[in-house]
C-alpha positions in Angstrom: 0.0 0.0 0.0 1.7 3.2 -1.2 0.6 6.1 1.1 3.2 8.7 -0.3 1.5 11.8 -1.7 4.8 13.6 -2.1 5.7 17.2 -1.7 3.6 19.9 -3.1 3.7 20.6 -6.8 1.5 23.3 -8.3 1.1 21.8 -11.8 1.5 18.1 -10.9 0.1 15.3 -13.1 0.1 12.7 -10.2 -3.3 11.5 -10.0 -3.3 11.1 -6.1 -2.2 14.7 -5.6 -4.9 15.8 -8.1 -7.4 13.8 -5.9 -6.3 15.7 -2.8 -6.8 18.9 -4.6 -10.3 17.8 -5.8 -11.1 17.0 -2.1 -10.0 20.4 -1.0 -11.9 22.1 -3.7 -15.0 20.1 -2.7 -14.4 21.1 1.0 -14.4 24.8 0.0 -17.6 24.4 -2.0 -19.4 22.4 0.8 -18.4 24.8 3.6 -19.8 27.8 1.5 -22.9 25.8 0.3 -23.7 24.8 4.0 -23.3 28.3 5.2 -25.7 29.5 2.6 -28.3 26.8 3.6 -28.1 27.9 7.2 -28.8 31.4 6.1 -31.9 30.2 4.3 -33.1 28.2 7.3 -32.6 31.0 9.8 -34.2 33.5 7.5 -37.3 31.3 7.0 -37.8 31.0 10.8 -36.6 34.5 11.8 -37.0 36.7 8.7 -36.0 39.9 10.5 -32.6 38.6 11.6 -29.8 40.8 10.5 -26.7 38.8 9.3 -23.2 40.0 10.1 -21.6 42.0 7.5 -24.8 42.1 5.4 -27.9 42.9 7.2 -31.5 41.7 6.6 -32.1 39.5 3.6 -34.5 40.8 1.0 -36.6 38.3 -1.1 -34.3 38.7 -4.0 -31.3 38.1 -1.7 -32.9 34.9 -0.5 -33.4 33.7 -4.1 -29.7 34.4 -4.8 -28.7 32.3 -1.9 -31.0 29.5 -3.0 -29.4 29.6 -6.5 -25.8 29.6 -5.3 -26.5 26.9 -2.7 -27.9 24.5 -5.2 -25.3 25.1 -7.8 -22.3 24.7 -5.4 -23.8 21.5 -3.8 -24.9 19.7 -7.1 -21.9 20.6 -9.2 -18.9 21.2 -7.0 -19.7 18.7 -4.2 -21.9 15.9 -5.4 -20.3 15.7 -8.8 -16.7 16.6 -8.0 -16.0 14.5 -5.1 -17.5 11.1 -6.1 -16.8 11.5 -9.8 -13.4 13.3 -9.8 -11.8 13.0 -6.4 -12.2 9.4 -5.6 -11.5 8.0 -9.0 -8.2 9.8 -9.1 -7.4 8.6 -5.6 -8.1 4.8 -6.1 -9.1 4.0 -9.7 -5.6 3.4 -11.1 -4.8 1.2 -8.1 -8.0 -0.8 -8.3 -7.3 -1.8 -11.9 -3.5 -2.0 -11.4 -2.6 1.0 -13.5 0.4 3.2 -12.7 -1.3 6.4 -13.8 -4.3 7.8 -15.6 -4.4 7.4 -19.3 -4.0 11.1 -20.0 -2.2 12.7 -17.0 -2.0 16.2 -18.6 -5.8 16.2 -19.5 -6.4 15.0 -16.0 -4.6 17.9 -14.5 -6.0 20.5 -16.9 -9.6 19.2 -15.9 -8.8 20.1 -12.3 -7.6 23.5 -13.1 -10.7 24.3 -15.4 -13.0 23.0 -12.6 -11.2 25.4 -10.1 -11.6 28.3 -12.6 -15.2 27.4 -12.8 -15.7 27.6 -9.1 -13.8 31.0 -9.0 -16.2 32.4 -11.8 -19.2 31.2 -9.9 -18.2 32.8 -6.6 -17.4 36.0 -8.4 -21.1 36.3 -9.1 -21.5 37.3 -5.4 -19.5 40.5 -6.1 -21.2 41.3 -9.5 -23.4 44.5 -9.8 -26.7 43.6 -8.4 -25.4 40.5 -7.0 -25.8 36.7 -7.7 -28.4 35.5 -10.0 -31.9 34.7 -8.6 -33.3 32.1 -11.1 -32.4 29.0 -9.2 -29.9 26.4 -10.0 -32.1 25.3 -12.9 -32.2 28.9 -14.4 -35.4 28.6 -16.3 -36.0 31.0 -19.2 -37.4 33.5 -20.0 -36.4 35.1 -16.8 -32.8 33.8 -17.1 -32.6 34.9 -20.7 -33.4 38.6 -20.0 -31.1 40.9 -18.0 -34.1 43.2 -16.9 -35.9 40.2 -15.2 -34.5 41.1 -11.8 -31.5 41.8 -9.6 -28.6 39.6 -10.4 -29.9 38.6 -13.8 -27.3 40.7 -15.6 -23.6 40.1 -14.9 -24.5 37.6 -12.1 -26.3 35.4 -14.6 -23.7 35.7 -17.1 -21.0 34.6 -14.7 -23.3 31.6 -13.7 -23.6 30.6 -17.2 -19.8 30.8 -17.9 -19.1 28.9 -14.7 -21.5 26.1 -15.9 -19.9 26.0 -19.3 -16.4 25.7 -17.8 -17.5 23.0 -15.4 -19.1 20.9 -18.3 -15.9 21.1 -20.4 -13.8 20.0 -17.3 -16.3 17.2 -16.5 -16.3 16.0 -20.0 -12.5 15.9 -20.2 -12.2 14.1 -16.8 -14.8 11.5 -17.7 -13.2 10.8 -21.1 -9.9 10.2 -19.2 -11.7 7.9 -16.8 -13.4 5.9 -19.6 -10.0 5.4 -21.5 -8.2 4.5 -18.3 -10.7 1.7 -17.4 -10.8 0.4 -20.9 -7.1 0.5 -21.9 -5.1 0.7 -18.8 -6.1 -2.5 -16.7 -3.3 -4.6 -15.5 -2.5 -8.2 -16.5 -5.3 -10.5 -15.3 -7.8 -7.7 -14.7 -10.6 -8.9 -16.9 -14.0 -7.3 -17.0 -15.3 -10.0 -14.7 -12.8 -9.0 -12.0 -13.4 -5.3 -11.9 -14.5 -4.0 -8.5 -18.0 -2.7 -8.5 -16.8 0.8 -7.8 -14.9 0.7 -11.2 -18.1 -0.4 -13.0 -20.0 2.4 -11.4 -17.3 5.0 -12.5 -17.4 3.5 -16.0 -21.2 4.1 -16.2 -21.4 7.4 -14.5 -18.4 8.7 -16.7 -20.4 7.6 -19.9 -23.5 9.5 -18.4 -21.3 12.6 -17.8 -19.9 12.8 -21.3 -23.5 12.5 -22.7 -25.5 14.6 -20.2 -22.8 17.5 -19.7 -22.5 17.9 -23.5 -26.1 18.7 -23.7 -25.9 21.1 -20.8 -22.9 22.9 -22.4 -24.9 23.4 -25.7 -27.8 24.7 -23.6 -25.7 27.1 -21.8 -24.2 28.4 -25.1 -27.7 28.9 -26.5 -28.8 30.7 -23.4 -25.8 33.1 -23.8 -26.7 33.6 -27.3 -30.1 34.6 -26.5 -28.8 37.1 -24.0 -26.2 38.7 -26.0 -26.4 37.8 -29.7 -30.2 38.6 -30.4 -31.2 34.9 -30.9 -34.4 33.7 -29.4 -33.9 29.9 -28.8 -35.8 30.2 -25.5 -37.7 33.5 -25.9 -41.2 33.4 -27.2 -43.0 36.3 -28.8 -44.5 39.1 -26.8 -42.8 38.3 -23.6 -43.5 41.0 -21.0 -41.1 41.6 -18.2 -41.4 44.3 -15.6 -44.1 45.9 -17.7 -41.9 46.0 -20.8 -42.5 44.0 -24.0 -39.3 42.2 -24.9 -38.2 41.6 -28.4 -40.2 39.2 -30.4 -39.0 35.6 -31.0 -40.1 32.2 -32.0 -38.3 30.2 -29.3 -39.8 28.4 -26.3 -38.7 27.9 -22.7 -39.7 24.4 -23.1 -36.5 23.8 -25.1 -34.5 24.7 -22.1 -36.6 22.5 -19.8 -35.8 19.4 -22.1 -32.2 20.2 -22.5 -31.6 21.0 -18.8 -33.4 18.0 -17.5 -31.9 15.6 -20.0 -28.7 16.5 -18.0 -30.4 17.0 -14.7 -31.8 13.6 -14.0 -28.7 11.6 -15.3 -26.8 14.0 -12.8 -28.6 12.2 -10.0 -27.0 8.9 -11.1 -23.7 10.6 -11.8 -23.5 11.6 -8.1 -25.1 8.4 -6.6 -23.7 5.5 -8.8 -20.2 5.8 -7.2 -21.8 5.6 -3.9 -23.7 2.4 -4.8 -20.5 0.8 -6.0 -18.7 1.8 -2.9 -21.5 0.5 -0.8 -21.2 -2.9 -2.5 -17.6 -3.0 -1.7 -17.9 -1.9 1.9 -20.7 -4.3 2.7 -18.6 -7.2 1.3 -15.6 -6.1 3.2 -17.2 -5.6 6.6 -19.5 -8.5 6.4 -16.8 -10.7 5.2 -19.2 -12.1 2.5 -18.7 -12.1 -1.3 -21.2 -10.0 -3.3 -23.9 -12.3 -4.4 -24.9 -12.0 -8.0 -21.9 -10.1 -9.2 -23.2 -10.1 -12.8 -26.6 -9.1 -11.6 -25.0 -6.1 -9.8 -23.0 -5.1 -12.9 -26.1 -5.4 -15.2 -28.2 -3.4 -12.7 -25.6 -0.7 -12.7 -25.5 -0.5 -16.5 -29.4 -0.7 -16.7 -29.7 2.2 -14.3 -27.5 4.3 -16.5 -29.2 3.5 -19.6 -32.7 4.1 -18.2 -31.5 7.3 -16.5 -31.3 8.8 -19.9 -35.0 8.5 -20.5 -36.8 9.8 -17.4 -36.1 13.5 -17.6 -39.7 14.3 -18.4 -41.0 13.6 -14.9 -39.5 16.9 -13.8 -41.7 18.9 -16.1 -45.2 17.1 -15.9 -46.8 20.4 -15.0 -45.3 22.2 -18.1 -48.3 21.4 -20.2 -46.6 18.3 -22.0 -48.8 15.8 -23.9 -50.4 13.5 -21.4 -49.3 10.4 -23.4 -45.7 11.7 -23.0 -46.3 12.2 -19.2 -47.5 8.5 -19.1 -44.4 7.3 -20.9 -42.0 9.2 -18.7 -43.9 8.0 -15.7 -43.5 4.3 -16.8 -39.7 4.8 -17.4 -39.3 6.2 -13.9 -41.1 3.2 -12.4 -39.0 0.9 -14.5 -35.7 2.4 -13.1 -36.8 1.3 -9.7 -36.4 -2.3 -10.8 -32.6 -2.4 -11.1 -32.2 0.0 -8.1 -34.5 -2.5 -6.0 -32.2 -5.3 -7.2 -29.1 -3.6 -5.8 -30.9 -2.8 -2.5 -32.1 -6.3 -2.0 -28.6 -7.6 -2.7 -27.2 -5.3 0.0 -29.8 -6.4 2.5 -29.0 -10.1 1.6 -25.3 -9.4 2.3 -26.2 -8.1 5.9 -28.3 -11.3 6.5 -26.1 -13.7 8.6 -22.9 -11.7 7.8 -20.2 -11.2 10.3 -20.9 -7.4 10.6 -18.1 -5.3 11.7 -19.5 -1.8 12.8 -16.5 0.3 11.7 -17.0 3.9 10.8 -16.9 3.4 7.0 -19.5 0.5 7.4 -21.8 2.7 9.4 -21.7 5.4 6.7 -22.4 2.7 4.1 -25.5 1.6 6.1 -26.4 5.3 6.3 -26.1 5.5 2.6 -28.4 2.5 2.2 -31.0 4.0 4.6 -31.2 7.3 2.9 -31.3 5.7 -0.6 -34.3 3.7 0.5 -36.1 6.4 2.3 -35.7 8.9 -0.4 -36.3 6.5 -3.2 -39.6 5.5 -1.8 -41.0 8.8 -2.6 -39.8 8.6 -6.2 -42.6 6.5 -7.5 -45.1 9.0 -6.0 -43.6 11.9 -7.9 -43.5 9.8 -11.0 -47.3 9.8 -11.2 -48.5 12.9 -13.1 -51.6 13.2 -11.2 -49.7 13.3 -7.8 -46.9 15.4 -9.1 -49.3 18.1 -10.2 -50.0 18.8 -6.5 -46.6 18.1 -5.1 -44.5 19.8 -7.7 -42.5 22.8 -6.5 -43.3 22.0 -2.8 -41.0 21.0 0.0 -42.0 17.3 -0.7 -39.7 17.5 -3.7 -37.0 19.2 -1.7 -37.2 16.3 0.9 -37.1 13.6 -1.8 -34.0 14.8 -3.6 -32.2 15.8 -0.4 -32.6 12.4 0.9 -31.9 10.3 -2.1 -29.2 12.4 -3.7 -27.8 14.8 -1.2 -27.7 12.8 2.1 -27.2 9.5 0.4 -24.4 11.1 -1.7 -22.6 12.8 1.2 -22.8 9.7 3.4 -21.2 7.6 0.6 -18.5 10.4 0.4 -17.8 10.2 4.2 -17.6 6.4 3.9 -15.1 6.7 1.2 -13.0 9.2 3.0 -12.9 7.1 6.2 -12.1 3.9 4.3 -9.5 5.3 2.0 -7.9 7.7 4.4 -5.0 5.3 5.1 -4.1 5.4 1.4 -3.2 9.1 1.9 -1.7 9.3 5.3 -0.8 5.7 6.3 -3.0 6.2 9.5 -6.6 5.4 10.4 -9.1 8.0 11.4 -10.2 8.0 15.1 -13.1 5.5 15.4 -14.7 7.2 18.4 -14.9 10.6 16.8 -16.0 8.9 13.5 -19.0 7.2 15.3 -20.0 10.3 17.1 -19.9 12.2 13.7 -22.0 9.3 12.0 -24.7 9.1 14.7 -25.3 12.9 15.2 -25.3 13.4 11.4 -27.8 10.6 10.9 -30.2 11.8 13.4 -29.9 15.4 12.4 -30.2 14.7 8.6 -33.5 12.9 9.2 -34.6 15.7 11.5 -33.9 18.3 8.8 -35.3 16.6 5.7 -38.0 14.1 6.7 -40.4 16.8 8.1 -40.2 18.5 4.8 -42.4 15.8 3.4 -45.2 17.0 5.8 -44.6 20.5 4.9 -44.9 19.6 1.2 -48.1 17.7 1.7 -49.5 20.7 3.4 -48.8 22.8 0.3 -45.8 24.8 1.4 -44.0 26.0 -1.7 -40.3 26.0 -2.1 -38.3 29.2 -3.1 -40.5 31.4 -0.8 -38.4 33.6 1.4 -40.8 33.3 4.4 -44.2 31.9 5.3 -46.8 34.7 4.9 -50.0 35.5 3.0 -53.6 34.5 3.2 -53.1 30.7 3.5 -54.1 29.9 7.1 -52.4 26.5 7.3 -48.9 28.2 6.9 -49.1 29.4 10.5 -49.3 25.7 11.6 -46.1 24.9 9.7 -44.0 27.4 11.8 -43.1 24.9 14.5 -42.2 22.4 11.6 -39.9 25.0 10.1 -38.4 25.8 13.3 -37.6 22.1 14.1 -36.1 21.8 10.7 -33.8 24.8 11.3 -32.6 23.5 14.6 -31.8 20.1 13.1 -29.9 21.8 10.2 -27.8 23.7 12.8 -27.1 20.4 14.5 -26.2 18.7 11.1 -23.8 21.5 10.3 -22.2 21.5 13.7 -21.6 17.7 13.5 -19.3 18.3 10.6 -16.8 20.1 12.8 -16.2 16.8 14.5 -15.3 15.4 11.1 -12.9 18.1 10.3 -11.2 17.8 13.7 -10.9 14.1 13.0 -9.3 14.6 9.7 -6.7 17.0 11.1 -5.9 15.1 14.2 -5.7 11.7 12.7 -3.2 12.9 10.0 -0.6 13.3 12.7 -1.8 11.3 15.6 -4.0 8.6 14.1 -3.1 5.0 14.8 -0.8 3.5 12.1 -2.8 1.7 9.6 -0.3 -0.8 8.5 -0.6 -2.8 5.3 -4.2 -3.4 4.2 -5.9 -2.3 7.5 -9.3 -3.3 6.4 -8.3 -6.8 5.2 -9.6 -6.0 1.8 -9.3 -7.8 -1.4 -9.1 -5.2 -4.1 -5.9 -4.0 -5.8 -5.6 -0.5 -4.3 -4.4 -2.2 -1.1 -1.8 -4.3 -2.8 1.7 -4.2 -1.3 3.3 -4.6 -4.8 3.8 -1.7 -7.1 2.8 -3.6 -10.2 0.3 -6.3 -9.2 -1.3 -8.9 -11.3 -4.9 -9.6 -10.9 -5.2 -13.2 -10.0 -8.7 -13.6 -8.5 -12.2 -12.0 -8.1 -12.8 -8.6 -6.5 -14.7 -9.9 -3.4 -13.2 -13.3 -2.4 -14.4 -13.3 1.2 -15.5 -16.3 3.4 -13.8 -19.2 5.1 -12.2 -19.5 8.6 -12.0 -16.5 10.8 -8.2 -16.5 10.5 -8.3 -16.7 6.8 -11.6 -15.2 5.6 -10.4 -13.4 2.4 -8.2 -14.0 -0.6 -6.8 -10.7 -2.2 -6.8 -10.2 -5.9 -3.0 -10.0 -6.1 -2.5 -13.4 -4.5 -2.8 -16.7 -6.2 -5.4 -19.0 -4.8 -4.2 -21.3 -2.1 -1.0 -19.4 -1.5 0.6 -18.7 1.9 0.2 -15.6 4.0 -0.5 -12.4 2.1 2.4 -10.5 3.8 3.8 -9.8 7.1 2.1 -7.7 9.7 -1.5 -8.2 8.5 -3.8 -6.3 10.9 -7.3 -6.9 11.8 -10.0 -4.3 11.2 -10.2 -1.8 14.0 -12.7 -2.1 16.7 -15.2 0.6 17.6 -13.2 1.3 20.7 -9.8 2.0 18.9 
């Protein structure tokens, strides 16, 4: 197990150093995004609160906070970390490659992603501030600078940031695809690939397809704003009492282009977590993955079906009812391979020798959120039900559980699990378990009550609960509870940051292969040969696994093999 990251080099092409930089970039984005979410929650409960260095939020300020929070979290956290940081950290090791297929392209993708984040954050300092059109930026309001504060320079910066991010994501995913296909070591056949590699293969293919469409959409919207075109502008549009220039475009074009990217983005962020969950469940139950080919097929099928369900986001746009029925059926169909994976995970837990380490707990948390959030998906897939629930907090609860919390918990699982590869030390188990339990309770306390608020008709994107609707007054205690839970959830992450910093210098030495894993990233050999399957677990307690780099029936793997840490370590 090579744990040397090496000294700092600004323009390095080493994949592991680039992985660390992606993790730092993701940390910056998640800290800012979390602070923005707390601003939203505090303002909804105490709208008159004056924030330090700013003052009281106006309605347009609240919408700008919503826009930037969503953009930071979806693109720079839930995409960057699982789809860029983790593959750079372990993908070459898992397939026995020395480096990525295109090291310079890999480094360039990171710097373009960094530039994209800088451009996005610059929107806060633009005249009239950041854009207010949400992370979906629906036209015609996003296409017209006079539509409101932040829709001028701030909106332009948002579009340029997204365009840069798309270019970086396409380049990075192309690199991953070529690396997986062409750079596998001797013996690493398709049937021996870890499920994490299969998930990165599928999510990379989705990234290339989906982000190419989003890039084109951003270019067309910029053209409408500055070149006099009308791809998304209908004729006779009235904004702020002024009739805009005539056009023959339609906002529906943006909706289709955006959501053709938007729903695959869910699987781009969650598929790596699904592959990691399979690996961790196998490792910490000491059982092989049952139905390996079934899991591979389910992963591929999720990716294929994920390209055909975008229409369920726009049921209320006036689409043809037959089209709505078709999109509803494809959305229900994608639940089949997802359910197959969930049932496989539950089967692995049954009668397994469960080891409740911190990575395993976060994998179980991922499974919990994936099920809890996924159960509401079929509800929103029905046009009749979605017409009532659309744009309410029910939708916010759904995607924050199934995408945000499931995705974030898989990220934590990966960091706790692969931390020894970076530092040669394990993270503190007691701090890790405090982090897990507080985060789990606070996450459910934050997002589960939003289902109730959505069923009561509470709309999203509103700066505060006010108006003639009498039932809104009854939701104030719910909103207050959600806000307190959100504050607790954010506070729990301080424990994680302390653990990361403390363990880097004082954590217990990990030794070789601290988790007794079978995949090649833990191999002690610099140029391993894959000789076995990815998840060869089982047998006696003393010898319950067979690493991929070892021949079947060989002697001890190497000197100093350590058992997995106990929760009290």
